[in-house]
mmCIF file of the N, C-alpha and C atoms, coordinates in Angstrom:
data_MODEL
# 
_entry.id   MODEL 
# 
loop_
_atom_site.group_PDB 
_atom_site.id 
_atom_site.type_symbol 
_atom_site.label_atom_id 
_atom_site.label_alt_id 
_atom_site.label_comp_id 
_atom_site.label_asym_id 
_atom_site.label_entity_id 
_atom_site.label_seq_id 
_atom_site.pdbx_PDB_ins_code 
_atom_site.Cartn_x 
_atom_site.Cartn_y 
_atom_site.Cartn_z 
_atom_site.occupancy 
_atom_site.B_iso_or_equiv 
_atom_site.pdbx_formal_charge 
_atom_site.auth_seq_id 
_atom_site.auth_comp_id 
_atom_site.auth_asym_id 
_atom_site.auth_atom_id 
_atom_site.pdbx_PDB_model_num 
ATOM 1   N N  . UNK A 1 1  ? 0.558   -1.048 -0.195 1.00 0.00 ? 1  UNK A N  1 
ATOM 2   C CA . UNK A 1 1  ? -0.111  0.088  0.109  1.00 0.00 ? 1  UNK A CA 1 
ATOM 3   C C  . UNK A 1 1  ? 0.884   1.224  0.126  1.00 0.00 ? 1  UNK A C  1 
ATOM 4   N N  . UNK A 1 2  ? 0.451   2.028  -0.846 1.00 0.00 ? 2  UNK A N  1 
ATOM 5   C CA . UNK A 1 2  ? 1.727   3.210  -1.338 1.00 0.00 ? 2  UNK A CA 1 
ATOM 6   C C  . UNK A 1 2  ? 0.671   4.243  -0.330 1.00 0.00 ? 2  UNK A C  1 
ATOM 7   N N  . UNK A 1 3  ? 1.505   5.037  0.498  1.00 0.00 ? 3  UNK A N  1 
ATOM 8   C CA . UNK A 1 3  ? 1.195   6.153  1.441  1.00 0.00 ? 3  UNK A CA 1 
ATOM 9   C C  . UNK A 1 3  ? 1.843   7.256  1.306  1.00 0.00 ? 3  UNK A C  1 
ATOM 10  N N  . UNK A 1 4  ? 1.267   8.428  1.708  1.00 0.00 ? 4  UNK A N  1 
ATOM 11  C CA . UNK A 1 4  ? 1.521   9.834  1.721  1.00 0.00 ? 4  UNK A CA 1 
ATOM 12  C C  . UNK A 1 4  ? 1.980   10.356 3.149  1.00 0.00 ? 4  UNK A C  1 
ATOM 13  N N  . UNK A 1 5  ? 2.725   11.026 3.457  1.00 0.00 ? 5  UNK A N  1 
ATOM 14  C CA . UNK A 1 5  ? 3.124   11.782 4.533  1.00 0.00 ? 5  UNK A CA 1 
ATOM 15  C C  . UNK A 1 5  ? 2.168   13.191 4.422  1.00 0.00 ? 5  UNK A C  1 
ATOM 16  N N  . UNK A 1 6  ? 1.520   13.647 5.263  1.00 0.00 ? 6  UNK A N  1 
ATOM 17  C CA . UNK A 1 6  ? 0.623   14.976 5.325  1.00 0.00 ? 6  UNK A CA 1 
ATOM 18  C C  . UNK A 1 6  ? 0.656   15.727 6.425  1.00 0.00 ? 6  UNK A C  1 
ATOM 19  N N  . UNK A 1 7  ? 0.081   16.906 6.285  1.00 0.00 ? 7  UNK A N  1 
ATOM 20  C CA . UNK A 1 7  ? -0.693  17.477 7.339  1.00 0.00 ? 7  UNK A CA 1 
ATOM 21  C C  . UNK A 1 7  ? -1.832  18.131 7.374  1.00 0.00 ? 7  UNK A C  1 
ATOM 22  N N  . UNK A 1 8  ? -2.521  17.825 8.314  1.00 0.00 ? 8  UNK A N  1 
ATOM 23  C CA . UNK A 1 8  ? -3.741  18.520 8.614  1.00 0.00 ? 8  UNK A CA 1 
ATOM 24  C C  . UNK A 1 8  ? -4.229  19.193 9.243  1.00 0.00 ? 8  UNK A C  1 
ATOM 25  N N  . UNK A 1 9  ? -4.452  20.606 9.120  1.00 0.00 ? 9  UNK A N  1 
ATOM 26  C CA . UNK A 1 9  ? -4.592  21.573 9.884  1.00 0.00 ? 9  UNK A CA 1 
ATOM 27  C C  . UNK A 1 9  ? -5.865  21.560 10.024 1.00 0.00 ? 9  UNK A C  1 
ATOM 28  N N  . UNK A 1 10 ? -5.911  22.592 11.147 1.00 0.00 ? 10 UNK A N  1 
ATOM 29  C CA . UNK A 1 10 ? -7.689  22.728 11.531 1.00 0.00 ? 10 UNK A CA 1 
ATOM 30  C C  . UNK A 1 10 ? -7.612  23.941 12.513 1.00 0.00 ? 10 UNK A C  1 
ATOM 31  N N  . UNK A 1 11 ? -8.597  24.670 11.985 1.00 0.00 ? 11 UNK A N  1 
ATOM 32  C CA . UNK A 1 11 ? -8.869  26.008 13.250 1.00 0.00 ? 11 UNK A CA 1 
ATOM 33  C C  . UNK A 1 11 ? -10.288 25.812 13.358 1.00 0.00 ? 11 UNK A C  1 
ATOM 34  N N  . UNK A 1 12 ? -10.658 25.586 14.937 1.00 0.00 ? 12 UNK A N  1 
ATOM 35  C CA . UNK A 1 12 ? -11.785 25.238 15.237 1.00 0.00 ? 12 UNK A CA 1 
ATOM 36  C C  . UNK A 1 12 ? -12.507 26.690 15.942 1.00 0.00 ? 12 UNK A C  1 
ATOM 37  N N  . UNK A 1 13 ? -13.744 26.697 15.804 1.00 0.00 ? 13 UNK A N  1 
ATOM 38  C CA . UNK A 1 13 ? -14.170 28.236 16.048 1.00 0.00 ? 13 UNK A CA 1 
ATOM 39  C C  . UNK A 1 13 ? -15.368 27.876 16.831 1.00 0.00 ? 13 UNK A C  1 
ATOM 40  N N  . UNK A 1 14 ? -16.250 26.668 16.900 1.00 0.00 ? 14 UNK A N  1 
ATOM 41  C CA . UNK A 1 14 ? -17.310 26.036 17.649 1.00 0.00 ? 14 UNK A CA 1 
ATOM 42  C C  . UNK A 1 14 ? -16.938 25.163 18.809 1.00 0.00 ? 14 UNK A C  1 
ATOM 43  N N  . UNK A 1 15 ? -17.230 25.460 19.943 1.00 0.00 ? 15 UNK A N  1 
ATOM 44  C CA . UNK A 1 15 ? -16.650 24.072 20.838 1.00 0.00 ? 15 UNK A CA 1 
ATOM 45  C C  . UNK A 1 15 ? -17.394 23.105 20.496 1.00 0.00 ? 15 UNK A C  1 
ATOM 46  N N  . UNK A 1 16 ? -18.661 23.030 20.020 1.00 0.00 ? 16 UNK A N  1 
ATOM 47  C CA . UNK A 1 16 ? -19.374 21.943 19.925 1.00 0.00 ? 16 UNK A CA 1 
ATOM 48  C C  . UNK A 1 16 ? -18.952 20.832 19.105 1.00 0.00 ? 16 UNK A C  1 
ATOM 49  N N  . UNK A 1 17 ? -18.072 21.642 17.847 1.00 0.00 ? 17 UNK A N  1 
ATOM 50  C CA . UNK A 1 17 ? -17.011 20.624 17.096 1.00 0.00 ? 17 UNK A CA 1 
ATOM 51  C C  . UNK A 1 17 ? -16.693 19.288 17.722 1.00 0.00 ? 17 UNK A C  1 
ATOM 52  N N  . UNK A 1 18 ? -15.821 19.845 18.486 1.00 0.00 ? 18 UNK A N  1 
ATOM 53  C CA . UNK A 1 18 ? -14.736 19.413 19.196 1.00 0.00 ? 18 UNK A CA 1 
ATOM 54  C C  . UNK A 1 18 ? -15.151 17.573 19.620 1.00 0.00 ? 18 UNK A C  1 
ATOM 55  N N  . UNK A 1 19 ? -16.085 17.050 20.206 1.00 0.00 ? 19 UNK A N  1 
ATOM 56  C CA . UNK A 1 19 ? -16.585 15.782 20.008 1.00 0.00 ? 19 UNK A CA 1 
ATOM 57  C C  . UNK A 1 19 ? -16.140 14.868 19.002 1.00 0.00 ? 19 UNK A C  1 
ATOM 58  N N  . UNK A 1 20 ? -16.996 15.707 17.740 1.00 0.00 ? 20 UNK A N  1 
ATOM 59  C CA . UNK A 1 20 ? -17.432 15.129 16.703 1.00 0.00 ? 20 UNK A CA 1 
ATOM 60  C C  . UNK A 1 20 ? -15.725 14.876 16.050 1.00 0.00 ? 20 UNK A C  1 
ATOM 61  N N  . UNK A 1 21 ? -15.263 16.005 15.773 1.00 0.00 ? 21 UNK A N  1 
ATOM 62  C CA . UNK A 1 21 ? -14.044 15.986 15.499 1.00 0.00 ? 21 UNK A CA 1 
ATOM 63  C C  . UNK A 1 21 ? -12.985 14.787 15.871 1.00 0.00 ? 21 UNK A C  1 
ATOM 64  N N  . UNK A 1 22 ? -12.972 14.905 17.450 1.00 0.00 ? 22 UNK A N  1 
ATOM 65  C CA . UNK A 1 22 ? -11.465 13.619 18.177 1.00 0.00 ? 22 UNK A CA 1 
ATOM 66  C C  . UNK A 1 22 ? -12.565 12.490 17.811 1.00 0.00 ? 22 UNK A C  1 
ATOM 67  N N  . UNK A 1 23 ? -14.140 12.392 17.513 1.00 0.00 ? 23 UNK A N  1 
ATOM 68  C CA . UNK A 1 23 ? -14.185 10.999 17.028 1.00 0.00 ? 23 UNK A CA 1 
ATOM 69  C C  . UNK A 1 23 ? -13.704 10.516 15.673 1.00 0.00 ? 23 UNK A C  1 
ATOM 70  N N  . UNK A 1 24 ? -13.971 11.449 14.942 1.00 0.00 ? 24 UNK A N  1 
ATOM 71  C CA . UNK A 1 24 ? -13.022 11.205 13.491 1.00 0.00 ? 24 UNK A CA 1 
ATOM 72  C C  . UNK A 1 24 ? -11.578 10.872 13.480 1.00 0.00 ? 24 UNK A C  1 
ATOM 73  N N  . UNK A 1 25 ? -11.044 11.787 14.597 1.00 0.00 ? 25 UNK A N  1 
ATOM 74  C CA . UNK A 1 25 ? -9.419  11.414 14.770 1.00 0.00 ? 25 UNK A CA 1 
ATOM 75  C C  . UNK A 1 25 ? -9.290  10.311 14.887 1.00 0.00 ? 25 UNK A C  1 
ATOM 76  N N  . UNK A 1 26 ? -9.992  9.468  15.951 1.00 0.00 ? 26 UNK A N  1 
ATOM 77  C CA . UNK A 1 26 ? -10.057 8.295  16.604 1.00 0.00 ? 26 UNK A CA 1 
ATOM 78  C C  . UNK A 1 26 ? -10.104 7.168  15.639 1.00 0.00 ? 26 UNK A C  1 
ATOM 79  N N  . UNK A 1 27 ? -11.355 7.338  14.538 1.00 0.00 ? 27 UNK A N  1 
ATOM 80  C CA . UNK A 1 27 ? -11.584 6.287  13.551 1.00 0.00 ? 27 UNK A CA 1 
ATOM 81  C C  . UNK A 1 27 ? -10.279 6.147  12.497 1.00 0.00 ? 27 UNK A C  1 
ATOM 82  N N  . UNK A 1 28 ? -9.576  7.165  12.721 1.00 0.00 ? 28 UNK A N  1 
ATOM 83  C CA . UNK A 1 28 ? -8.078  7.346  11.739 1.00 0.00 ? 28 UNK A CA 1 
ATOM 84  C C  . UNK A 1 28 ? -6.781  7.125  12.649 1.00 0.00 ? 28 UNK A C  1 
ATOM 85  N N  . UNK A 1 29 ? -6.779  7.052  13.809 1.00 0.00 ? 29 UNK A N  1 
ATOM 86  C CA . UNK A 1 29 ? -5.748  6.990  14.390 1.00 0.00 ? 29 UNK A CA 1 
ATOM 87  C C  . UNK A 1 29 ? -4.700  5.743  14.194 1.00 0.00 ? 29 UNK A C  1 
ATOM 88  N N  . UNK A 1 30 ? -4.898  4.489  12.977 1.00 0.00 ? 30 UNK A N  1 
ATOM 89  C CA . UNK A 1 30 ? -3.944  3.650  12.624 1.00 0.00 ? 30 UNK A CA 1 
ATOM 90  C C  . UNK A 1 30 ? -2.683  4.923  11.808 1.00 0.00 ? 30 UNK A C  1 
ATOM 91  N N  . UNK A 1 31 ? -3.451  5.985  11.398 1.00 0.00 ? 31 UNK A N  1 
ATOM 92  C CA . UNK A 1 31 ? -2.700  6.819  10.530 1.00 0.00 ? 31 UNK A CA 1 
ATOM 93  C C  . UNK A 1 31 ? -1.696  7.762  11.101 1.00 0.00 ? 31 UNK A C  1 
ATOM 94  N N  . UNK A 1 32 ? -2.253  8.103  12.501 1.00 0.00 ? 32 UNK A N  1 
ATOM 95  C CA . UNK A 1 32 ? -1.680  9.747  12.728 1.00 0.00 ? 32 UNK A CA 1 
ATOM 96  C C  . UNK A 1 32 ? -0.240  9.191  13.223 1.00 0.00 ? 32 UNK A C  1 
ATOM 97  N N  . UNK A 1 33 ? 0.491   10.123 12.889 1.00 0.00 ? 33 UNK A N  1 
ATOM 98  C CA . UNK A 1 33 ? 2.051   10.173 13.456 1.00 0.00 ? 33 UNK A CA 1 
ATOM 99  C C  . UNK A 1 33 ? 1.939   10.851 14.840 1.00 0.00 ? 33 UNK A C  1 
ATOM 100 N N  . UNK A 1 34 ? 1.425   12.227 15.053 1.00 0.00 ? 34 UNK A N  1 
ATOM 101 C CA . UNK A 1 34 ? 1.534   12.961 16.149 1.00 0.00 ? 34 UNK A CA 1 
ATOM 102 C C  . UNK A 1 34 ? 0.116   13.932 15.790 1.00 0.00 ? 34 UNK A C  1 
ATOM 103 N N  . UNK A 1 35 ? -0.095  15.211 16.817 1.00 0.00 ? 35 UNK A N  1 
ATOM 104 C CA . UNK A 1 35 ? -1.269  15.804 16.858 1.00 0.00 ? 35 UNK A CA 1 
ATOM 105 C C  . UNK A 1 35 ? -0.700  17.021 18.021 1.00 0.00 ? 35 UNK A C  1 
ATOM 106 N N  . UNK A 1 36 ? -0.814  18.320 17.753 1.00 0.00 ? 36 UNK A N  1 
ATOM 107 C CA . UNK A 1 36 ? -0.634  19.222 18.270 1.00 0.00 ? 36 UNK A CA 1 
ATOM 108 C C  . UNK A 1 36 ? -2.053  20.217 18.421 1.00 0.00 ? 36 UNK A C  1 
ATOM 109 N N  . UNK A 1 37 ? -2.204  20.639 19.843 1.00 0.00 ? 37 UNK A N  1 
ATOM 110 C CA . UNK A 1 37 ? -3.581  21.409 19.757 1.00 0.00 ? 37 UNK A CA 1 
ATOM 111 C C  . UNK A 1 37 ? -2.799  22.560 20.364 1.00 0.00 ? 37 UNK A C  1 
ATOM 112 N N  . UNK A 1 38 ? -3.377  23.745 20.074 1.00 0.00 ? 38 UNK A N  1 
ATOM 113 C CA . UNK A 1 38 ? -2.940  25.153 20.513 1.00 0.00 ? 38 UNK A CA 1 
ATOM 114 C C  . UNK A 1 38 ? -4.307  25.845 20.954 1.00 0.00 ? 38 UNK A C  1 
ATOM 115 N N  . UNK A 1 39 ? -4.879  26.063 22.091 1.00 0.00 ? 39 UNK A N  1 
ATOM 116 C CA . UNK A 1 39 ? -5.971  27.239 22.322 1.00 0.00 ? 39 UNK A CA 1 
ATOM 117 C C  . UNK A 1 39 ? -5.568  28.396 22.136 1.00 0.00 ? 39 UNK A C  1 
ATOM 118 N N  . UNK A 1 40 ? -5.998  29.428 21.111 1.00 0.00 ? 40 UNK A N  1 
ATOM 119 C CA . UNK A 1 40 ? -6.075  30.360 21.445 1.00 0.00 ? 40 UNK A CA 1 
ATOM 120 C C  . UNK A 1 40 ? -6.990  31.226 21.850 1.00 0.00 ? 40 UNK A C  1 
ATOM 121 N N  . UNK A 1 41 ? -7.042  31.433 23.048 1.00 0.00 ? 41 UNK A N  1 
ATOM 122 C CA . UNK A 1 41 ? -8.360  32.016 23.994 1.00 0.00 ? 41 UNK A CA 1 
ATOM 123 C C  . UNK A 1 41 ? -8.536  33.514 23.489 1.00 0.00 ? 41 UNK A C  1 
ATOM 124 N N  . UNK A 1 42 ? -7.302  34.462 23.336 1.00 0.00 ? 42 UNK A N  1 
ATOM 125 C CA . UNK A 1 42 ? -7.730  35.789 22.609 1.00 0.00 ? 42 UNK A CA 1 
ATOM 126 C C  . UNK A 1 42 ? -9.051  35.963 21.532 1.00 0.00 ? 42 UNK A C  1 
ATOM 127 N N  . UNK A 1 43 ? -8.498  34.824 20.773 1.00 0.00 ? 43 UNK A N  1 
ATOM 128 C CA . UNK A 1 43 ? -9.346  34.964 19.410 1.00 0.00 ? 43 UNK A CA 1 
ATOM 129 C C  . UNK A 1 43 ? -10.610 33.991 19.558 1.00 0.00 ? 43 UNK A C  1 
ATOM 130 N N  . UNK A 1 44 ? -10.773 33.146 20.546 1.00 0.00 ? 44 UNK A N  1 
ATOM 131 C CA . UNK A 1 44 ? -11.877 31.812 20.720 1.00 0.00 ? 44 UNK A CA 1 
ATOM 132 C C  . UNK A 1 44 ? -11.583 30.857 20.124 1.00 0.00 ? 44 UNK A C  1 
ATOM 133 N N  . UNK A 1 45 ? -10.488 30.200 19.359 1.00 0.00 ? 45 UNK A N  1 
ATOM 134 C CA . UNK A 1 45 ? -10.439 29.354 18.698 1.00 0.00 ? 45 UNK A CA 1 
ATOM 135 C C  . UNK A 1 45 ? -9.260  28.242 19.123 1.00 0.00 ? 45 UNK A C  1 
ATOM 136 N N  . UNK A 1 46 ? -9.371  27.063 18.828 1.00 0.00 ? 46 UNK A N  1 
ATOM 137 C CA . UNK A 1 46 ? -8.191  26.601 18.800 1.00 0.00 ? 46 UNK A CA 1 
ATOM 138 C C  . UNK A 1 46 ? -7.449  25.925 17.280 1.00 0.00 ? 46 UNK A C  1 
ATOM 139 N N  . UNK A 1 47 ? -6.137  25.863 17.600 1.00 0.00 ? 47 UNK A N  1 
ATOM 140 C CA . UNK A 1 47 ? -5.506  25.453 16.037 1.00 0.00 ? 47 UNK A CA 1 
ATOM 141 C C  . UNK A 1 47 ? -5.384  24.152 16.148 1.00 0.00 ? 47 UNK A C  1 
ATOM 142 N N  . UNK A 1 48 ? -5.507  23.061 15.556 1.00 0.00 ? 48 UNK A N  1 
ATOM 143 C CA . UNK A 1 48 ? -5.220  21.680 15.349 1.00 0.00 ? 48 UNK A CA 1 
ATOM 144 C C  . UNK A 1 48 ? -4.209  21.319 14.346 1.00 0.00 ? 48 UNK A C  1 
ATOM 145 N N  . UNK A 1 49 ? -3.411  20.825 14.664 1.00 0.00 ? 49 UNK A N  1 
ATOM 146 C CA . UNK A 1 49 ? -2.325  20.429 13.265 1.00 0.00 ? 49 UNK A CA 1 
ATOM 147 C C  . UNK A 1 49 ? -1.946  18.331 13.533 1.00 0.00 ? 49 UNK A C  1 
ATOM 148 N N  . UNK A 1 50 ? -2.642  17.516 12.694 1.00 0.00 ? 50 UNK A N  1 
ATOM 149 C CA . UNK A 1 50 ? -2.482  16.383 12.850 1.00 0.00 ? 50 UNK A CA 1 
ATOM 150 C C  . UNK A 1 50 ? -1.414  16.382 11.439 1.00 0.00 ? 50 UNK A C  1 
ATOM 151 N N  . UNK A 1 51 ? -0.307  15.562 11.691 1.00 0.00 ? 51 UNK A N  1 
ATOM 152 C CA . UNK A 1 51 ? 0.651   14.454 11.143 1.00 0.00 ? 51 UNK A CA 1 
ATOM 153 C C  . UNK A 1 51 ? -0.081  12.986 11.099 1.00 0.00 ? 51 UNK A C  1 
ATOM 154 N N  . UNK A 1 52 ? -0.053  12.876 9.260  1.00 0.00 ? 52 UNK A N  1 
ATOM 155 C CA . UNK A 1 52 ? -0.679  11.405 9.105  1.00 0.00 ? 52 UNK A CA 1 
ATOM 156 C C  . UNK A 1 52 ? 0.312   10.793 7.886  1.00 0.00 ? 52 UNK A C  1 
ATOM 157 N N  . UNK A 1 53 ? 0.430   9.255  7.991  1.00 0.00 ? 53 UNK A N  1 
ATOM 158 C CA . UNK A 1 53 ? 1.330   8.638  6.781  1.00 0.00 ? 53 UNK A CA 1 
ATOM 159 C C  . UNK A 1 53 ? 0.344   7.836  6.580  1.00 0.00 ? 53 UNK A C  1 
ATOM 160 N N  . UNK A 1 54 ? -0.597  8.368  5.639  1.00 0.00 ? 54 UNK A N  1 
ATOM 161 C CA . UNK A 1 54 ? -1.988  7.311  5.292  1.00 0.00 ? 54 UNK A CA 1 
ATOM 162 C C  . UNK A 1 54 ? -1.411  7.160  3.757  1.00 0.00 ? 54 UNK A C  1 
ATOM 163 N N  . UNK A 1 55 ? -2.665  6.343  3.192  1.00 0.00 ? 55 UNK A N  1 
ATOM 164 C CA . UNK A 1 55 ? -3.084  6.204  1.821  1.00 0.00 ? 55 UNK A CA 1 
ATOM 165 C C  . UNK A 1 55 ? -3.661  7.529  1.044  1.00 0.00 ? 55 UNK A C  1 
ATOM 166 N N  . UNK A 1 56 ? -3.299  8.027  -0.021 1.00 0.00 ? 56 UNK A N  1 
ATOM 167 C CA . UNK A 1 56 ? -4.312  9.343  -0.492 1.00 0.00 ? 56 UNK A CA 1 
ATOM 168 C C  . UNK A 1 56 ? -5.600  9.273  -0.386 1.00 0.00 ? 56 UNK A C  1 
ATOM 169 N N  . UNK A 1 57 ? -5.912  8.131  -0.425 1.00 0.00 ? 57 UNK A N  1 
ATOM 170 C CA . UNK A 1 57 ? -7.635  8.447  -0.097 1.00 0.00 ? 57 UNK A CA 1 
ATOM 171 C C  . UNK A 1 57 ? -7.961  8.790  0.900  1.00 0.00 ? 57 UNK A C  1 
ATOM 172 N N  . UNK A 1 58 ? -7.479  7.875  1.765  1.00 0.00 ? 58 UNK A N  1 
ATOM 173 C CA . UNK A 1 58 ? -7.534  7.917  3.644  1.00 0.00 ? 58 UNK A CA 1 
ATOM 174 C C  . UNK A 1 58 ? -7.646  9.260  3.774  1.00 0.00 ? 58 UNK A C  1 
ATOM 175 N N  . UNK A 1 59 ? -6.331  9.924  3.761  1.00 0.00 ? 59 UNK A N  1 
ATOM 176 C CA . UNK A 1 59 ? -6.079  11.717 3.738  1.00 0.00 ? 59 UNK A CA 1 
ATOM 177 C C  . UNK A 1 59 ? -6.619  12.407 3.610  1.00 0.00 ? 59 UNK A C  1 
ATOM 178 N N  . UNK A 1 60 ? -7.394  12.291 2.147  1.00 0.00 ? 60 UNK A N  1 
ATOM 179 C CA . UNK A 1 60 ? -8.850  12.994 1.512  1.00 0.00 ? 60 UNK A CA 1 
ATOM 180 C C  . UNK A 1 60 ? -10.085 12.684 1.968  1.00 0.00 ? 60 UNK A C  1 
ATOM 181 N N  . UNK A 1 61 ? -10.159 11.510 2.664  1.00 0.00 ? 61 UNK A N  1 
ATOM 182 C CA . UNK A 1 61 ? -11.454 11.028 3.011  1.00 0.00 ? 61 UNK A CA 1 
ATOM 183 C C  . UNK A 1 61 ? -11.668 11.900 4.624  1.00 0.00 ? 61 UNK A C  1 
ATOM 184 N N  . UNK A 1 62 ? -10.628 11.790 5.573  1.00 0.00 ? 62 UNK A N  1 
ATOM 185 C CA . UNK A 1 62 ? -10.366 12.474 6.581  1.00 0.00 ? 62 UNK A CA 1 
ATOM 186 C C  . UNK A 1 62 ? -10.835 13.966 6.344  1.00 0.00 ? 62 UNK A C  1 
ATOM 187 N N  . UNK A 1 63 ? -9.696  14.441 5.507  1.00 0.00 ? 63 UNK A N  1 
ATOM 188 C CA . UNK A 1 63 ? -10.019 15.753 5.343  1.00 0.00 ? 63 UNK A CA 1 
ATOM 189 C C  . UNK A 1 63 ? -11.106 16.337 5.074  1.00 0.00 ? 63 UNK A C  1 
ATOM 190 N N  . UNK A 1 64 ? -11.356 15.625 4.456  1.00 0.00 ? 64 UNK A N  1 
ATOM 191 C CA . UNK A 1 64 ? -13.355 16.041 3.770  1.00 0.00 ? 64 UNK A CA 1 
ATOM 192 C C  . UNK A 1 64 ? -14.033 15.875 4.956  1.00 0.00 ? 64 UNK A C  1 
ATOM 193 N N  . UNK A 1 65 ? -14.257 14.919 5.415  1.00 0.00 ? 65 UNK A N  1 
ATOM 194 C CA . UNK A 1 65 ? -14.762 14.779 6.877  1.00 0.00 ? 65 UNK A CA 1 
ATOM 195 C C  . UNK A 1 65 ? -14.910 15.579 7.847  1.00 0.00 ? 65 UNK A C  1 
ATOM 196 N N  . UNK A 1 66 ? -13.622 15.925 8.078  1.00 0.00 ? 66 UNK A N  1 
ATOM 197 C CA . UNK A 1 66 ? -13.349 16.802 8.844  1.00 0.00 ? 66 UNK A CA 1 
ATOM 198 C C  . UNK A 1 66 ? -13.690 18.440 8.365  1.00 0.00 ? 66 UNK A C  1 
ATOM 199 N N  . UNK A 1 67 ? -13.736 18.794 7.271  1.00 0.00 ? 67 UNK A N  1 
ATOM 200 C CA . UNK A 1 67 ? -14.179 19.752 6.925  1.00 0.00 ? 67 UNK A CA 1 
ATOM 201 C C  . UNK A 1 67 ? -15.507 20.379 7.057  1.00 0.00 ? 67 UNK A C  1 
ATOM 202 N N  . UNK A 1 68 ? -16.244 19.064 6.705  1.00 0.00 ? 68 UNK A N  1 
ATOM 203 C CA . UNK A 1 68 ? -17.597 19.025 6.835  1.00 0.00 ? 68 UNK A CA 1 
ATOM 204 C C  . UNK A 1 68 ? -18.334 19.430 8.099  1.00 0.00 ? 68 UNK A C  1 
ATOM 205 N N  . UNK A 1 69 ? -17.354 19.333 9.094  1.00 0.00 ? 69 UNK A N  1 
ATOM 206 C CA . UNK A 1 69 ? -17.994 19.856 10.507 1.00 0.00 ? 69 UNK A CA 1 
ATOM 207 C C  . UNK A 1 69 ? -18.119 21.178 10.553 1.00 0.00 ? 69 UNK A C  1 
ATOM 208 N N  . UNK A 1 70 ? -19.359 21.398 11.074 1.00 0.00 ? 70 UNK A N  1 
ATOM 209 C CA . UNK A 1 70 ? -19.266 22.994 11.274 1.00 0.00 ? 70 UNK A CA 1 
ATOM 210 C C  . UNK A 1 70 ? -18.711 23.641 12.594 1.00 0.00 ? 70 UNK A C  1 
ATOM 211 N N  . UNK A 1 71 ? -18.138 24.685 11.865 1.00 0.00 ? 71 UNK A N  1 
ATOM 212 C CA . UNK A 1 71 ? -17.285 25.527 12.715 1.00 0.00 ? 71 UNK A CA 1 
ATOM 213 C C  . UNK A 1 71 ? -15.549 24.763 12.736 1.00 0.00 ? 71 UNK A C  1 
ATOM 214 N N  . UNK A 1 72 ? -15.689 23.986 11.659 1.00 0.00 ? 72 UNK A N  1 
ATOM 215 C CA . UNK A 1 72 ? -13.987 23.521 11.613 1.00 0.00 ? 72 UNK A CA 1 
ATOM 216 C C  . UNK A 1 72 ? -13.518 24.135 9.962  1.00 0.00 ? 72 UNK A C  1 
ATOM 217 N N  . UNK A 1 73 ? -12.623 24.589 10.079 1.00 0.00 ? 73 UNK A N  1 
ATOM 218 C CA . UNK A 1 73 ? -11.909 25.090 8.717  1.00 0.00 ? 73 UNK A CA 1 
ATOM 219 C C  . UNK A 1 73 ? -10.479 24.223 8.460  1.00 0.00 ? 73 UNK A C  1 
ATOM 220 N N  . UNK A 1 74 ? -10.430 23.408 7.364  1.00 0.00 ? 74 UNK A N  1 
ATOM 221 C CA . UNK A 1 74 ? -9.639  22.550 7.412  1.00 0.00 ? 74 UNK A CA 1 
ATOM 222 C C  . UNK A 1 74 ? -8.744  22.750 5.790  1.00 0.00 ? 74 UNK A C  1 
ATOM 223 N N  . UNK A 1 75 ? -7.391  22.158 5.947  1.00 0.00 ? 75 UNK A N  1 
ATOM 224 C CA . UNK A 1 75 ? -6.315  22.950 5.220  1.00 0.00 ? 75 UNK A CA 1 
ATOM 225 C C  . UNK A 1 75 ? -5.367  21.415 5.132  1.00 0.00 ? 75 UNK A C  1 
ATOM 226 N N  . UNK A 1 76 ? -5.249  20.802 3.825  1.00 0.00 ? 76 UNK A N  1 
ATOM 227 C CA . UNK A 1 76 ? -4.087  19.693 3.962  1.00 0.00 ? 76 UNK A CA 1 
ATOM 228 C C  . UNK A 1 76 ? -3.017  19.956 3.092  1.00 0.00 ? 76 UNK A C  1 
ATOM 229 N N  . UNK A 1 77 ? -1.632  19.676 3.689  1.00 0.00 ? 77 UNK A N  1 
ATOM 230 C CA . UNK A 1 77 ? -0.490  19.852 2.731  1.00 0.00 ? 77 UNK A CA 1 
ATOM 231 C C  . UNK A 1 77 ? 0.439   18.527 2.771  1.00 0.00 ? 77 UNK A C  1 
ATOM 232 N N  . UNK A 1 78 ? 0.597   18.032 1.555  1.00 0.00 ? 78 UNK A N  1 
ATOM 233 C CA . UNK A 1 78 ? 1.417   17.069 1.261  1.00 0.00 ? 78 UNK A CA 1 
ATOM 234 C C  . UNK A 1 78 ? 3.077   16.880 1.357  1.00 0.00 ? 78 UNK A C  1 
ATOM 235 N N  . UNK A 1 79 ? 3.645   16.050 1.774  1.00 0.00 ? 79 UNK A N  1 
ATOM 236 C CA . UNK A 1 79 ? 5.167   15.735 1.522  1.00 0.00 ? 79 UNK A CA 1 
ATOM 237 C C  . UNK A 1 79 ? 5.771   15.664 0.164  1.00 0.00 ? 79 UNK A C  1 
ATOM 238 N N  . UNK A 1 80 ? 6.577   16.159 -0.509 1.00 0.00 ? 80 UNK A N  1 
ATOM 239 C CA . UNK A 1 80 ? 6.941   15.780 -1.729 1.00 0.00 ? 80 UNK A CA 1 
ATOM 240 C C  . UNK A 1 80 ? 7.727   14.706 -1.755 1.00 0.00 ? 80 UNK A C  1 
ATOM 241 N N  . UNK A 1 81 ? 7.767   13.979 -1.075 1.00 0.00 ? 81 UNK A N  1 
ATOM 242 C CA . UNK A 1 81 ? 8.338   12.459 -1.086 1.00 0.00 ? 81 UNK A CA 1 
ATOM 243 C C  . UNK A 1 81 ? 7.606   11.182 -1.612 1.00 0.00 ? 81 UNK A C  1 
# 
């Protein structure tokens, strides 16, 4: 199986989105290399970055599902290897 290294970056602006977001990340935990979360209380948002090593289809599916959650903005960057 050919995998790609990618970073999925999210800005969470609605606290209600966190439970659904964490559930999705748990479902894809086999691909997750690491995760970093930063609360930015001044602006009332949370910034989350997740590094993954997964098939491109899995990265796209996870990014799409995360982006469909209300209050979550998502961007994905792939490594050039």
